[in-house]
C-alpha positions, 0 to 999 in steps of 0.5 A: 377149694383149689389152692396153689401153694408157692414155696415148698419149704417148712411153712408151705409144706405145713399149709399144703398138708393141712389144707389137703388134710382138710379136703382142699385140692392142693398144688405146690410150686417148688423151684427145684422140681424139674419136669412135668407136674406130678403126684407126690407124697407130703409127710408131716408129723405131729408133736408126738412124732406120729406121721401121716402122708397125703398126696399133693401135686407138685409143679415147677412153675405156677403156669403149668397148672391146667386150671386156675386155683381159687387161692394162691398162698405165697409161702416163700421168704420175703426176699423171694416174694417178688419173684414168686408174685411174678411167677403167678402172672397168669392168675392176676385176679386170683385172691392171695394169702401172704404168710411171710414174717416181718412187715411189707409182704401185703403192700408188695403183693397188693401193688403187684396184684391190684385187681385181686383179693388179699388175705394177710396171714400170721403163722405161729405154729413152728415146723422143721425138716425131719430126718426122713425128708418130711416135716414135723410140727414143734408147737401147736400154734395156729394161723391168724387171718385178716382181710387186706383187699377185696371181698374175701370174707367168705373165702376167709371163712372157707379157708378157716374151715379147711385149716381147722379140719386139717388140724391147724387152729385159726383166728380172724382179725379186723386189723391186718397191721395189728396182727402182723406187727404183733407177730413181729414182736415175737419174731424179734425175740432172740432172733438177730442175737441168735444169728450173731452169737450162735446161741439158743434163745434160752441162753440169750435170755439168761444172760443179763446184758443180752437181755437188755439188748433184747428188751431194748429192741422190743421196746422200740418196736412197741413204741413204733406200734404205739405211734402207728396206733396199733395195739398188740393182739393175742395170736393163736398160741402166742399171748403177745400183749402179755409178752409186751407187759413183761418186756415193759417191766424192770429188767430185774423182774422181767428177765426171770419171767421171760427167760423160760418163755423164750426158751420154749417159745419155738418148741426147740426150733432155732430162730429163723435168722440163726437157721439162715446163718447156719445154712446158705448165709447171704441175704436174710429177712432181717430187713423186714424184721428189725429193719421194718422197725427202723423204717417205720420209726424213721417215718413216724419220728421214733428213734430205733438205734438198737434195731438199726444196729442189729440189722446192720450187724446181721447183714454184715455177718451174713455176708462176711464169715469173718465178721460172724466168727468175730461175734460167735459165742462172744456176747461182750462183743455184741453188747459193745457193738450195739452200744447201749450206754446203760449196758 
């Protein structure tokens, strides 16, 4: 299989390395690459620190490929996805795999590429940049796969074989939306609050009032899922139905169960929104995380005030350093801003 991975960040690099390790021919399109296509090493270390380098081909633009790929993997953030899709206009009929967090990637790609097959992916393996310029896996996890459009069943089977051979476990799902919304439950946990407070997940879940905020946002998400007739499904390395049951417990019982789980859930890696706030700031994926719950709740008649407020606050903080400084390390201010009466 010839695979073009659009995006050379953590997710794109892990998938490119895994597919190459499994035997695929891999190109990676990186915006920062200047000049012609070139061979380059890609280094990924396992959880124990043992690193292995594999050769891939790096291009600056997808249209620099001399031959069409068999599969395009869109591995960019949601706010960069429209541009990534446009950059692959030369390959409009090539099947695609979307691995974005949140809700909305599949609809966007399907509308832009109606004649191409589409596979939804949910990645639960945590990976981060290493000091040597490579990447390191922090958790075992895996990749959920689900058919969205077109006759891609055989491609999913071949893709799963390559990923499994490369060391990444996979699981096929019948319902792509149940899979994606289940991943959203995990993405919501200690994400917006971590960005606002600059706290790690363990600290957030040990705080009684912050836990109530966390619990409320997840319960809103689960209520929207129920209205959409979507049931939580277990993902590779992430038992989302078990998490859902724990969040539904009374707070005094659920918090002691969930606090240690959330402290180690990402293998010590910071949540994505906290990383974004510490880095470039500006637009983030919160509109496709908490914002997706708000949008779906509005259209289905479910109130989602906590997710709405968290999305608003994150957007404010990421565009206004003073606003972020106001919340940093001050949980009482966040609790007040969310405004739950029961707090």
